[in-house]
PyMOL Python script that loads the backbone (N, CA, C, O; Angstrom):
from pymol import cmd

cmd.read_pdbstr("""\
ATOM      1  N   MET A   1      13.322 -15.059   4.164  1.00  0.00           N
ATOM      2  CA  MET A   1      12.390 -14.080   3.657  1.00  0.00           C
ATOM      3  C   MET A   1      12.063 -14.389   2.199  1.00  0.00           C
ATOM      4  O   MET A   1      12.959 -14.688   1.409  1.00  0.00           O
ATOM      5  N   THR A   2      10.787 -14.317   1.843  1.00  0.00           N
ATOM      6  CA  THR A   2      10.350 -14.602   0.481  1.00  0.00           C
ATOM      7  C   THR A   2      10.572 -13.382  -0.405  1.00  0.00           C
ATOM      8  O   THR A   2      10.256 -12.254  -0.028  1.00  0.00           O
ATOM      9  N   GLN A   3      11.119 -13.631  -1.585  1.00  0.00           N
ATOM     10  CA  GLN A   3      11.353 -12.549  -2.534  1.00  0.00           C
ATOM     11  C   GLN A   3      10.050 -12.171  -3.218  1.00  0.00           C
ATOM     12  O   GLN A   3       9.314 -13.038  -3.689  1.00  0.00           O
ATOM     13  N   ILE A   4       9.766 -10.875  -3.273  1.00  0.00           N
ATOM     14  CA  ILE A   4       8.583 -10.380  -3.979  1.00  0.00           C
ATOM     15  C   ILE A   4       8.890 -10.405  -5.473  1.00  0.00           C
ATOM     16  O   ILE A   4       9.927  -9.901  -5.904  1.00  0.00           O
ATOM     17  N   PRO A   5       7.978 -10.998  -6.272  1.00  0.00           N
ATOM     18  CA  PRO A   5       8.205 -10.976  -7.724  1.00  0.00           C
ATOM     19  C   PRO A   5       8.266  -9.538  -8.242  1.00  0.00           C
ATOM     20  O   PRO A   5       7.635  -8.643  -7.680  1.00  0.00           O
ATOM     21  N   SER A   6       9.018  -9.326  -9.302  1.00  0.00           N
ATOM     22  CA  SER A   6       9.133  -7.987  -9.885  1.00  0.00           C
ATOM     23  C   SER A   6       7.797  -7.557 -10.475  1.00  0.00           C
ATOM     24  O   SER A   6       7.136  -8.339 -11.159  1.00  0.00           O
ATOM     25  N   PRO A   7       7.398  -6.316 -10.213  1.00  0.00           N
ATOM     26  CA  PRO A   7       6.133  -5.842 -10.782  1.00  0.00           C
ATOM     27  C   PRO A   7       6.241  -5.644 -12.290  1.00  0.00           C
ATOM     28  O   PRO A   7       7.313  -5.316 -12.799  1.00  0.00           O
ATOM     29  N   PRO A   8       5.140  -5.840 -13.001  1.00  0.00           N
ATOM     30  CA  PRO A   8       5.144  -5.582 -14.445  1.00  0.00           C
ATOM     31  C   PRO A   8       5.245  -4.083 -14.729  1.00  0.00           C
ATOM     32  O   PRO A   8       5.135  -3.270 -13.811  1.00  0.00           O
ATOM     33  N   PRO A   9       5.455  -3.713 -15.995  1.00  0.00           N
ATOM     34  CA  PRO A   9       5.547  -2.294 -16.340  1.00  0.00           C
ATOM     35  C   PRO A   9       4.345  -1.494 -15.837  1.00  0.00           C
ATOM     36  O   PRO A   9       3.199  -1.934 -15.929  1.00  0.00           O
ATOM     37  N   GLU A  10       4.636  -0.321 -15.308  1.00  0.00           N
ATOM     38  CA  GLU A  10       3.663   0.648 -14.814  1.00  0.00           C
ATOM     39  C   GLU A  10       3.004   0.250 -13.490  1.00  0.00           C
ATOM     40  O   GLU A  10       2.111   0.951 -13.015  1.00  0.00           O
ATOM     41  N   TRP A  11       3.425  -0.844 -12.899  1.00  0.00           N
ATOM     42  CA  TRP A  11       2.950  -1.264 -11.585  1.00  0.00           C
ATOM     43  C   TRP A  11       4.048  -0.988 -10.569  1.00  0.00           C
ATOM     44  O   TRP A  11       5.228  -0.969 -10.916  1.00  0.00           O
ATOM     45  N   SER A  12       3.666  -0.777  -9.327  1.00  0.00           N
ATOM     46  CA  SER A  12       4.625  -0.593  -8.248  1.00  0.00           C
ATOM     47  C   SER A  12       4.139  -1.380  -7.036  1.00  0.00           C
ATOM     48  O   SER A  12       3.026  -1.905  -7.031  1.00  0.00           O
ATOM     49  N   VAL A  13       4.974  -1.456  -6.025  1.00  0.00           N
ATOM     50  CA  VAL A  13       4.581  -2.094  -4.771  1.00  0.00           C
ATOM     51  C   VAL A  13       4.288  -0.985  -3.771  1.00  0.00           C
ATOM     52  O   VAL A  13       5.156  -0.175  -3.446  1.00  0.00           O
ATOM     53  N   VAL A  14       3.041  -0.963  -3.287  1.00  0.00           N
ATOM     54  CA  VAL A  14       2.587   0.020  -2.312  1.00  0.00           C
ATOM     55  C   VAL A  14       1.893  -0.729  -1.191  1.00  0.00           C
ATOM     56  O   VAL A  14       0.960  -1.490  -1.446  1.00  0.00           O
ATOM     57  N   ASP A  15       2.322  -0.532   0.030  1.00  0.00           N
ATOM     58  CA  ASP A  15       1.729  -1.217   1.183  1.00  0.00           C
ATOM     59  C   ASP A  15       1.699  -2.737   0.990  1.00  0.00           C
ATOM     60  O   ASP A  15       0.712  -3.399   1.312  1.00  0.00           O
ATOM     61  N   ASP A  16       2.797  -3.270   0.461  1.00  0.00           N
ATOM     62  CA  ASP A  16       2.959  -4.716   0.254  1.00  0.00           C
ATOM     63  C   ASP A  16       1.955  -5.304  -0.733  1.00  0.00           C
ATOM     64  O   ASP A  16       1.615  -6.484  -0.645  1.00  0.00           O
ATOM     65  N   LYS A  17       1.481  -4.487  -1.669  1.00  0.00           N
ATOM     66  CA  LYS A  17       0.564  -4.942  -2.719  1.00  0.00           C
ATOM     67  C   LYS A  17       1.039  -4.385  -4.049  1.00  0.00           C
ATOM     68  O   LYS A  17       1.630  -3.307  -4.107  1.00  0.00           O
ATOM     69  N   LEU A  18       0.773  -5.141  -5.136  1.00  0.00           N
ATOM     70  CA  LEU A  18       0.988  -4.570  -6.455  1.00  0.00           C
ATOM     71  C   LEU A  18      -0.058  -3.490  -6.657  1.00  0.00           C
ATOM     72  O   LEU A  18      -1.227  -3.692  -6.332  1.00  0.00           O
ATOM     73  N   HIS A  19       0.347  -2.349  -7.188  1.00  0.00           N
ATOM     74  CA  HIS A  19      -0.550  -1.196  -7.283  1.00  0.00           C
ATOM     75  C   HIS A  19      -0.397  -0.502  -8.627  1.00  0.00           C
ATOM     76  O   HIS A  19       0.707  -0.325  -9.141  1.00  0.00           O
ATOM     77  N   ARG A  20      -1.558  -0.109  -9.189  1.00  0.00           N
ATOM     78  CA  ARG A  20      -1.534   0.702 -10.409  1.00  0.00           C
ATOM     79  C   ARG A  20      -2.828   1.494 -10.516  1.00  0.00           C
ATOM     80  O   ARG A  20      -3.891   1.032 -10.103  1.00  0.00           O
ATOM     81  N   GLU A  21      -2.721   2.689 -11.074  1.00  0.00           N
ATOM     82  CA  GLU A  21      -3.885   3.488 -11.425  1.00  0.00           C
ATOM     83  C   GLU A  21      -3.954   3.568 -12.946  1.00  0.00           C
ATOM     84  O   GLU A  21      -3.003   3.994 -13.601  1.00  0.00           O
ATOM     85  N   PHE A  22      -5.076   3.160 -13.489  1.00  0.00           N
ATOM     86  CA  PHE A  22      -5.324   3.245 -14.924  1.00  0.00           C
ATOM     87  C   PHE A  22      -6.191   4.470 -15.170  1.00  0.00           C
ATOM     88  O   PHE A  22      -7.154   4.704 -14.440  1.00  0.00           O
ATOM     89  N   ILE A  23      -5.859   5.255 -16.195  1.00  0.00           N
ATOM     90  CA  ILE A  23      -6.658   6.407 -16.585  1.00  0.00           C
ATOM     91  C   ILE A  23      -7.188   6.149 -17.998  1.00  0.00           C
ATOM     92  O   ILE A  23      -6.430   5.830 -18.914  1.00  0.00           O
ATOM     93  N   PHE A  24      -8.500   6.295 -18.149  1.00  0.00           N
ATOM     94  CA  PHE A  24      -9.152   6.053 -19.426  1.00  0.00           C
ATOM     95  C   PHE A  24      -9.783   7.337 -19.949  1.00  0.00           C
ATOM     96  O   PHE A  24      -9.794   8.357 -19.261  1.00  0.00           O
ATOM     97  N   GLU A  25     -10.300   7.279 -21.154  1.00  0.00           N
ATOM     98  CA  GLU A  25     -10.896   8.451 -21.808  1.00  0.00           C
ATOM     99  C   GLU A  25     -12.120   8.966 -21.050  1.00  0.00           C
ATOM    100  O   GLU A  25     -12.339  10.173 -20.956  1.00  0.00           O
ATOM    101  N   ASP A  26     -12.916   8.034 -20.510  1.00  0.00           N
ATOM    102  CA  ASP A  26     -14.151   8.439 -19.846  1.00  0.00           C
ATOM    103  C   ASP A  26     -14.631   7.312 -18.928  1.00  0.00           C
ATOM    104  O   ASP A  26     -13.997   6.261 -18.833  1.00  0.00           O
ATOM    105  N   PHE A  27     -15.751   7.548 -18.260  1.00  0.00           N
ATOM    106  CA  PHE A  27     -16.301   6.568 -17.331  1.00  0.00           C
ATOM    107  C   PHE A  27     -16.677   5.265 -18.026  1.00  0.00           C
ATOM    108  O   PHE A  27     -16.387   4.186 -17.509  1.00  0.00           O
ATOM    109  N   ALA A  28     -17.315   5.349 -19.179  1.00  0.00           N
ATOM    110  CA  ALA A  28     -17.758   4.143 -19.884  1.00  0.00           C
ATOM    111  C   ALA A  28     -16.578   3.237 -20.223  1.00  0.00           C
ATOM    112  O   ALA A  28     -16.677   2.016 -20.102  1.00  0.00           O
ATOM    113  N   THR A  29     -15.481   3.821 -20.640  1.00  0.00           N
ATOM    114  CA  THR A  29     -14.299   3.020 -20.972  1.00  0.00           C
ATOM    115  C   THR A  29     -13.702   2.399 -19.713  1.00  0.00           C
ATOM    116  O   THR A  29     -13.315   1.230 -19.716  1.00  0.00           O
ATOM    117  N   ALA A  30     -13.629   3.177 -18.643  1.00  0.00           N
ATOM    118  CA  ALA A  30     -13.116   2.645 -17.377  1.00  0.00           C
ATOM    119  C   ALA A  30     -13.983   1.492 -16.891  1.00  0.00           C
ATOM    120  O   ALA A  30     -13.469   0.463 -16.451  1.00  0.00           O
ATOM    121  N   PHE A  31     -15.295   1.664 -16.970  1.00  0.00           N
ATOM    122  CA  PHE A  31     -16.205   0.618 -16.518  1.00  0.00           C
ATOM    123  C   PHE A  31     -16.127  -0.611 -17.427  1.00  0.00           C
ATOM    124  O   PHE A  31     -16.224  -1.744 -16.954  1.00  0.00           O
ATOM    125  N   GLY A  32     -15.953  -0.387 -18.720  1.00  0.00           N
ATOM    126  CA  GLY A  32     -15.767  -1.507 -19.644  1.00  0.00           C
ATOM    127  C   GLY A  32     -14.524  -2.311 -19.301  1.00  0.00           C
ATOM    128  O   GLY A  32     -14.544  -3.541 -19.331  1.00  0.00           O
ATOM    129  N   PHE A  33     -13.443  -1.613 -18.974  1.00  0.00           N
ATOM    130  CA  PHE A  33     -12.215  -2.279 -18.548  1.00  0.00           C
ATOM    131  C   PHE A  33     -12.479  -3.141 -17.319  1.00  0.00           C
ATOM    132  O   PHE A  33     -12.064  -4.298 -17.258  1.00  0.00           O
ATOM    133  N   MET A  34     -13.173  -2.566 -16.343  1.00  0.00           N
ATOM    134  CA  MET A  34     -13.474  -3.314 -15.121  1.00  0.00           C
ATOM    135  C   MET A  34     -14.333  -4.543 -15.418  1.00  0.00           C
ATOM    136  O   MET A  34     -14.148  -5.595 -14.807  1.00  0.00           O
ATOM    137  N   THR A  35     -15.262  -4.410 -16.347  1.00  0.00           N
ATOM    138  CA  THR A  35     -16.117  -5.535 -16.720  1.00  0.00           C
ATOM    139  C   THR A  35     -15.294  -6.667 -17.334  1.00  0.00           C
ATOM    140  O   THR A  35     -15.452  -7.830 -16.962  1.00  0.00           O
ATOM    141  N   HIS A  36     -14.417  -6.321 -18.271  1.00  0.00           N
ATOM    142  CA  HIS A  36     -13.548  -7.335 -18.886  1.00  0.00           C
ATOM    143  C   HIS A  36     -12.655  -7.992 -17.834  1.00  0.00           C
ATOM    144  O   HIS A  36     -12.482  -9.210 -17.828  1.00  0.00           O
ATOM    145  N   LEU A  37     -12.095  -7.179 -16.953  1.00  0.00           N
ATOM    146  CA  LEU A  37     -11.184  -7.707 -15.940  1.00  0.00           C
ATOM    147  C   LEU A  37     -11.928  -8.531 -14.893  1.00  0.00           C
ATOM    148  O   LEU A  37     -11.375  -9.487 -14.350  1.00  0.00           O
ATOM    149  N   ALA A  38     -13.175  -8.167 -14.607  1.00  0.00           N
ATOM    150  CA  ALA A  38     -13.978  -8.946 -13.653  1.00  0.00           C
ATOM    151  C   ALA A  38     -14.209 -10.362 -14.171  1.00  0.00           C
ATOM    152  O   ALA A  38     -14.170 -11.322 -13.401  1.00  0.00           O
ATOM    153  N   LEU A  39     -14.448 -10.491 -15.457  1.00  0.00           N
ATOM    154  CA  LEU A  39     -14.631 -11.830 -16.043  1.00  0.00           C
ATOM    155  C   LEU A  39     -13.348 -12.642 -15.933  1.00  0.00           C
ATOM    156  O   LEU A  39     -13.389 -13.842 -15.661  1.00  0.00           O
ATOM    157  N   GLU A  40     -12.222 -11.994 -16.144  1.00  0.00           N
ATOM    158  CA  GLU A  40     -10.925 -12.669 -15.992  1.00  0.00           C
ATOM    159  C   GLU A  40     -10.697 -13.071 -14.533  1.00  0.00           C
ATOM    160  O   GLU A  40     -10.195 -14.161 -14.261  1.00  0.00           O
ATOM    161  N   ALA A  41     -11.061 -12.204 -13.606  1.00  0.00           N
ATOM    162  CA  ALA A  41     -10.900 -12.504 -12.176  1.00  0.00           C
ATOM    163  C   ALA A  41     -11.738 -13.722 -11.787  1.00  0.00           C
ATOM    164  O   ALA A  41     -11.275 -14.586 -11.042  1.00  0.00           O
ATOM    165  N   GLU A  42     -12.951 -13.788 -12.285  1.00  0.00           N
ATOM    166  CA  GLU A  42     -13.810 -14.948 -12.000  1.00  0.00           C
ATOM    167  C   GLU A  42     -13.212 -16.219 -12.579  1.00  0.00           C
ATOM    168  O   GLU A  42     -13.201 -17.263 -11.927  1.00  0.00           O
ATOM    169  N   ARG A  43     -12.712 -16.127 -13.813  1.00  0.00           N
ATOM    170  CA  ARG A  43     -12.114 -17.300 -14.457  1.00  0.00           C
ATOM    171  C   ARG A  43     -10.928 -17.825 -13.654  1.00  0.00           C
ATOM    172  O   ARG A  43     -10.728 -19.035 -13.549  1.00  0.00           O
ATOM    173  N   ARG A  44     -10.151 -16.915 -13.094  1.00  0.00           N
ATOM    174  CA  ARG A  44      -8.958 -17.291 -12.334  1.00  0.00           C
ATOM    175  C   ARG A  44      -9.245 -17.517 -10.849  1.00  0.00           C
ATOM    176  O   ARG A  44      -8.396 -18.031 -10.120  1.00  0.00           O
ATOM    177  N   ASN A  45     -10.434 -17.134 -10.408  1.00  0.00           N
ATOM    178  CA  ASN A  45     -10.768 -17.133  -8.977  1.00  0.00           C
ATOM    179  C   ASN A  45      -9.716 -16.342  -8.192  1.00  0.00           C
ATOM    180  O   ASN A  45      -9.233 -16.771  -7.145  1.00  0.00           O
ATOM    181  N   HIS A  46      -9.389 -15.187  -8.735  1.00  0.00           N
ATOM    182  CA  HIS A  46      -8.398 -14.291  -8.127  1.00  0.00           C
ATOM    183  C   HIS A  46      -8.919 -12.877  -8.307  1.00  0.00           C
ATOM    184  O   HIS A  46      -8.926 -12.350  -9.420  1.00  0.00           O
ATOM    185  N   HIS A  47      -9.352 -12.265  -7.225  1.00  0.00           N
ATOM    186  CA  HIS A  47     -10.115 -11.022  -7.301  1.00  0.00           C
ATOM    187  C   HIS A  47      -9.323  -9.838  -6.750  1.00  0.00           C
ATOM    188  O   HIS A  47      -8.771  -9.906  -5.652  1.00  0.00           O
ATOM    189  N   PRO A  48      -9.276  -8.751  -7.527  1.00  0.00           N
ATOM    190  CA  PRO A  48      -8.499  -7.583  -7.103  1.00  0.00           C
ATOM    191  C   PRO A  48      -9.240  -6.739  -6.070  1.00  0.00           C
ATOM    192  O   PRO A  48     -10.461  -6.811  -5.934  1.00  0.00           O
ATOM    193  N   GLU A  49      -8.468  -5.947  -5.359  1.00  0.00           N
ATOM    194  CA  GLU A  49      -9.024  -4.838  -4.585  1.00  0.00           C
ATOM    195  C   GLU A  49      -8.987  -3.672  -5.567  1.00  0.00           C
ATOM    196  O   GLU A  49      -7.922  -3.329  -6.080  1.00  0.00           O
ATOM    197  N   TRP A  50     -10.136  -3.063  -5.832  1.00  0.00           N
ATOM    198  CA  TRP A  50     -10.138  -1.987  -6.810  1.00  0.00           C
ATOM    199  C   TRP A  50     -11.209  -0.960  -6.526  1.00  0.00           C
ATOM    200  O   TRP A  50     -12.155  -1.200  -5.776  1.00  0.00           O
ATOM    201  N   SER A  51     -11.032   0.201  -7.152  1.00  0.00           N
ATOM    202  CA  SER A  51     -12.032   1.253  -7.047  1.00  0.00           C
ATOM    203  C   SER A  51     -12.054   2.014  -8.368  1.00  0.00           C
ATOM    204  O   SER A  51     -11.109   1.968  -9.155  1.00  0.00           O
ATOM    205  N   ASN A  52     -13.161   2.712  -8.584  1.00  0.00           N
ATOM    206  CA  ASN A  52     -13.354   3.481  -9.811  1.00  0.00           C
ATOM    207  C   ASN A  52     -13.928   4.843  -9.456  1.00  0.00           C
ATOM    208  O   ASN A  52     -14.928   4.944  -8.746  1.00  0.00           O
ATOM    209  N   VAL A  53     -13.288   5.882  -9.956  1.00  0.00           N
ATOM    210  CA  VAL A  53     -13.821   7.237  -9.878  1.00  0.00           C
ATOM    211  C   VAL A  53     -13.721   7.813 -11.280  1.00  0.00           C
ATOM    212  O   VAL A  53     -12.627   8.036 -11.798  1.00  0.00           O
ATOM    213  N   TRP A  54     -14.852   8.044 -11.875  1.00  0.00           N
ATOM    214  CA  TRP A  54     -15.022   8.519 -13.237  1.00  0.00           C
ATOM    215  C   TRP A  54     -14.127   7.742 -14.209  1.00  0.00           C
ATOM    216  O   TRP A  54     -14.456   6.603 -14.543  1.00  0.00           O
ATOM    217  N   ASN A  55     -13.015   8.311 -14.673  1.00  0.00           N
ATOM    218  CA  ASN A  55     -12.194   7.633 -15.682  1.00  0.00           C
ATOM    219  C   ASN A  55     -10.980   6.922 -15.091  1.00  0.00           C
ATOM    220  O   ASN A  55     -10.117   6.452 -15.833  1.00  0.00           O
ATOM    221  N   LYS A  56     -10.905   6.838 -13.774  1.00  0.00           N
ATOM    222  CA  LYS A  56      -9.733   6.249 -13.115  1.00  0.00           C
ATOM    223  C   LYS A  56     -10.118   4.953 -12.408  1.00  0.00           C
ATOM    224  O   LYS A  56     -11.104   4.901 -11.672  1.00  0.00           O
ATOM    225  N   VAL A  57      -9.325   3.907 -12.641  1.00  0.00           N
ATOM    226  CA  VAL A  57      -9.484   2.624 -11.957  1.00  0.00           C
ATOM    227  C   VAL A  57      -8.190   2.359 -11.194  1.00  0.00           C
ATOM    228  O   VAL A  57      -7.110   2.308 -11.784  1.00  0.00           O
ATOM    229  N   THR A  58      -8.307   2.191  -9.891  1.00  0.00           N
ATOM    230  CA  THR A  58      -7.157   1.901  -9.034  1.00  0.00           C
ATOM    231  C   THR A  58      -7.233   0.443  -8.621  1.00  0.00           C
ATOM    232  O   THR A  58      -8.267  -0.020  -8.141  1.00  0.00           O
ATOM    233  N   ILE A  59      -6.136  -0.280  -8.809  1.00  0.00           N
ATOM    234  CA  ILE A  59      -6.098  -1.718  -8.510  1.00  0.00           C
ATOM    235  C   ILE A  59      -4.938  -2.019  -7.567  1.00  0.00           C
ATOM    236  O   ILE A  59      -3.822  -1.535  -7.752  1.00  0.00           O
ATOM    237  N   ASP A  60      -5.227  -2.829  -6.555  1.00  0.00           N
ATOM    238  CA  ASP A  60      -4.214  -3.397  -5.672  1.00  0.00           C
ATOM    239  C   ASP A  60      -4.363  -4.907  -5.719  1.00  0.00           C
ATOM    240  O   ASP A  60      -5.473  -5.433  -5.652  1.00  0.00           O
ATOM    241  N   LEU A  61      -3.237  -5.601  -5.836  1.00  0.00           N
ATOM    242  CA  LEU A  61      -3.230  -7.059  -5.928  1.00  0.00           C
ATOM    243  C   LEU A  61      -2.334  -7.656  -4.854  1.00  0.00           C
ATOM    244  O   LEU A  61      -1.201  -7.218  -4.653  1.00  0.00           O
ATOM    245  N   VAL A  62      -2.861  -8.660  -4.170  1.00  0.00           N
ATOM    246  CA  VAL A  62      -2.102  -9.432  -3.190  1.00  0.00           C
ATOM    247  C   VAL A  62      -2.819 -10.761  -3.021  1.00  0.00           C
ATOM    248  O   VAL A  62      -4.047 -10.816  -3.091  1.00  0.00           O
ATOM    249  N   THR A  63      -2.080 -11.813  -2.801  1.00  0.00           N
ATOM    250  CA  THR A  63      -2.677 -13.119  -2.542  1.00  0.00           C
ATOM    251  C   THR A  63      -2.736 -13.295  -1.032  1.00  0.00           C
ATOM    252  O   THR A  63      -1.742 -13.647  -0.398  1.00  0.00           O
ATOM    253  N   HIS A  64      -3.897 -13.050  -0.469  1.00  0.00           N
ATOM    254  CA  HIS A  64      -4.059 -13.072   0.986  1.00  0.00           C
ATOM    255  C   HIS A  64      -3.691 -14.426   1.581  1.00  0.00           C
ATOM    256  O   HIS A  64      -3.058 -14.486   2.636  1.00  0.00           O
ATOM    257  N   ASP A  65      -4.081 -15.517   0.914  1.00  0.00           N
ATOM    258  CA  ASP A  65      -3.782 -16.863   1.429  1.00  0.00           C
ATOM    259  C   ASP A  65      -2.282 -17.107   1.543  1.00  0.00           C
ATOM    260  O   ASP A  65      -1.835 -17.858   2.410  1.00  0.00           O
ATOM    261  N   ALA A  66      -1.501 -16.469   0.661  1.00  0.00           N
ATOM    262  CA  ALA A  66      -0.049 -16.649   0.674  1.00  0.00           C
ATOM    263  C   ALA A  66       0.642 -15.599   1.538  1.00  0.00           C
ATOM    264  O   ALA A  66       1.838 -15.703   1.811  1.00  0.00           O
ATOM    265  N   GLY A  67      -0.105 -14.596   1.965  1.00  0.00           N
ATOM    266  CA  GLY A  67       0.473 -13.567   2.821  1.00  0.00           C
ATOM    267  C   GLY A  67       1.313 -12.544   2.093  1.00  0.00           C
ATOM    268  O   GLY A  67       2.169 -11.901   2.700  1.00  0.00           O
ATOM    269  N   GLY A  68       1.083 -12.379   0.796  1.00  0.00           N
ATOM    270  CA  GLY A  68       1.862 -11.381   0.061  1.00  0.00           C
ATOM    271  C   GLY A  68       1.652 -11.497  -1.433  1.00  0.00           C
ATOM    272  O   GLY A  68       0.743 -12.182  -1.903  1.00  0.00           O
ATOM    273  N   ILE A  69       2.507 -10.817  -2.166  1.00  0.00           N
ATOM    274  CA  ILE A  69       2.451 -10.809  -3.627  1.00  0.00           C
ATOM    275  C   ILE A  69       3.021 -12.119  -4.150  1.00  0.00           C
ATOM    276  O   ILE A  69       4.082 -12.568  -3.716  1.00  0.00           O
ATOM    277  N   THR A  70       2.300 -12.724  -5.091  1.00  0.00           N
ATOM    278  CA  THR A  70       2.752 -13.970  -5.711  1.00  0.00           C
ATOM    279  C   THR A  70       2.776 -13.808  -7.230  1.00  0.00           C
ATOM    280  O   THR A  70       2.350 -12.786  -7.767  1.00  0.00           O
ATOM    281  N   GLU A  71       3.276 -14.825  -7.900  1.00  0.00           N
ATOM    282  CA  GLU A  71       3.260 -14.829  -9.371  1.00  0.00           C
ATOM    283  C   GLU A  71       1.825 -14.731  -9.895  1.00  0.00           C
ATOM    284  O   GLU A  71       1.602 -14.197 -10.981  1.00  0.00           O
ATOM    285  N   GLN A  72       0.860 -15.235  -9.140  1.00  0.00           N
ATOM    286  CA  GLN A  72      -0.541 -15.122  -9.538  1.00  0.00           C
ATOM    287  C   GLN A  72      -0.945 -13.645  -9.643  1.00  0.00           C
ATOM    288  O   GLN A  72      -1.680 -13.271 -10.557  1.00  0.00           O
ATOM    289  N   ASP A  73      -0.480 -12.819  -8.731  1.00  0.00           N
ATOM    290  CA  ASP A  73      -0.754 -11.387  -8.779  1.00  0.00           C
ATOM    291  C   ASP A  73      -0.060 -10.734  -9.969  1.00  0.00           C
ATOM    292  O   ASP A  73      -0.651  -9.909 -10.666  1.00  0.00           O
ATOM    293  N   VAL A  74       1.186 -11.105 -10.194  1.00  0.00           N
ATOM    294  CA  VAL A  74       1.938 -10.552 -11.321  1.00  0.00           C
ATOM    295  C   VAL A  74       1.265 -10.928 -12.636  1.00  0.00           C
ATOM    296  O   VAL A  74       1.114 -10.081 -13.517  1.00  0.00           O
ATOM    297  N   ASP A  75       0.859 -12.189 -12.779  1.00  0.00           N
ATOM    298  CA  ASP A  75       0.171 -12.634 -13.998  1.00  0.00           C
ATOM    299  C   ASP A  75      -1.131 -11.864 -14.209  1.00  0.00           C
ATOM    300  O   ASP A  75      -1.463 -11.494 -15.335  1.00  0.00           O
ATOM    301  N   PHE A  76      -1.861 -11.626 -13.129  1.00  0.00           N
ATOM    302  CA  PHE A  76      -3.116 -10.883 -13.234  1.00  0.00           C
ATOM    303  C   PHE A  76      -2.835  -9.433 -13.642  1.00  0.00           C
ATOM    304  O   PHE A  76      -3.574  -8.860 -14.443  1.00  0.00           O
ATOM    305  N   ALA A  77      -1.782  -8.846 -13.100  1.00  0.00           N
ATOM    306  CA  ALA A  77      -1.406  -7.474 -13.459  1.00  0.00           C
ATOM    307  C   ALA A  77      -1.043  -7.384 -14.943  1.00  0.00           C
ATOM    308  O   ALA A  77      -1.420  -6.430 -15.623  1.00  0.00           O
ATOM    309  N   VAL A  78      -0.319  -8.369 -15.431  1.00  0.00           N
ATOM    310  CA  VAL A  78       0.035  -8.403 -16.858  1.00  0.00           C
ATOM    311  C   VAL A  78      -1.240  -8.464 -17.698  1.00  0.00           C
ATOM    312  O   VAL A  78      -1.358  -7.764 -18.704  1.00  0.00           O
ATOM    313  N   LYS A  79      -2.194  -9.302 -17.284  1.00  0.00           N
ATOM    314  CA  LYS A  79      -3.463  -9.410 -18.011  1.00  0.00           C
ATOM    315  C   LYS A  79      -4.216  -8.083 -17.969  1.00  0.00           C
ATOM    316  O   LYS A  79      -4.810  -7.684 -18.970  1.00  0.00           O
ATOM    317  N   ALA A  80      -4.201  -7.394 -16.830  1.00  0.00           N
ATOM    318  CA  ALA A  80      -4.852  -6.082 -16.724  1.00  0.00           C
ATOM    319  C   ALA A  80      -4.213  -5.098 -17.706  1.00  0.00           C
ATOM    320  O   ALA A  80      -4.918  -4.333 -18.364  1.00  0.00           O
ATOM    321  N   ASN A  81      -2.894  -5.116 -17.807  1.00  0.00           N
ATOM    322  CA  ASN A  81      -2.205  -4.255 -18.777  1.00  0.00           C
ATOM    323  C   ASN A  81      -2.653  -4.570 -20.193  1.00  0.00           C
ATOM    324  O   ASN A  81      -2.898  -3.662 -20.987  1.00  0.00           O
ATOM    325  N   GLU A  82      -2.762  -5.858 -20.515  1.00  0.00           N
ATOM    326  CA  GLU A  82      -3.187  -6.279 -21.852  1.00  0.00           C
ATOM    327  C   GLU A  82      -4.597  -5.778 -22.150  1.00  0.00           C
ATOM    328  O   GLU A  82      -4.847  -5.221 -23.219  1.00  0.00           O
ATOM    329  N   ILE A  83      -5.511  -5.973 -21.212  1.00  0.00           N
ATOM    330  CA  ILE A  83      -6.884  -5.542 -21.429  1.00  0.00           C
ATOM    331  C   ILE A  83      -6.957  -4.022 -21.562  1.00  0.00           C
ATOM    332  O   ILE A  83      -7.676  -3.510 -22.420  1.00  0.00           O
ATOM    333  N   ALA A  84      -6.224  -3.305 -20.729  1.00  0.00           N
ATOM    334  CA  ALA A  84      -6.222  -1.838 -20.801  1.00  0.00           C
ATOM    335  C   ALA A  84      -5.724  -1.359 -22.163  1.00  0.00           C
ATOM    336  O   ALA A  84      -6.184  -0.341 -22.680  1.00  0.00           O
ATOM    337  N   GLY A  85      -4.784  -2.102 -22.733  1.00  0.00           N
ATOM    338  CA  GLY A  85      -4.237  -1.736 -24.041  1.00  0.00           C
ATOM    339  C   GLY A  85      -5.229  -1.877 -25.174  1.00  0.00           C
ATOM    340  O   GLY A  85      -5.001  -1.346 -26.261  1.00  0.00           O
ATOM    341  N   THR A  86      -6.326  -2.580 -24.945  1.00  0.00           N
ATOM    342  CA  THR A  86      -7.349  -2.752 -25.985  1.00  0.00           C
ATOM    343  C   THR A  86      -8.488  -1.764 -25.837  1.00  0.00           C
ATOM    344  O   THR A  86      -9.370  -1.702 -26.694  1.00  0.00           O
ATOM    345  N   MET A  87      -8.483  -0.994 -24.766  1.00  0.00           N
ATOM    346  CA  MET A  87      -9.617  -0.099 -24.488  1.00  0.00           C
ATOM    347  C   MET A  87      -9.445   1.242 -25.196  1.00  0.00           C
ATOM    348  O   MET A  87     -10.302   2.117 -25.075  1.00  0.00           O
TER     349      MET A  87
END
""", "prot")
cmd.dss("prot")
cmd.show_as("cartoon", "prot")
cmd.util.cbc("prot")
cmd.orient("prot")
């Protein structure tokens, strides 16, 4: 059995995916976060499952080709935390 990498701070494993809900001041800030993270996702060719409702962005990460959570997902989650910290 493959060991799941430890989730970064404020992330958890839900339904075999890294999961986090980010709460921002308002819709514009949440959307700005998604815009910054979308550029990072394109650069890495690693795209999250996500949704946005007003000031909340929900993200789930899993590497489908690998059949589960990988270090690539953990690294992306860390980057999401970094970007959120600048918003």
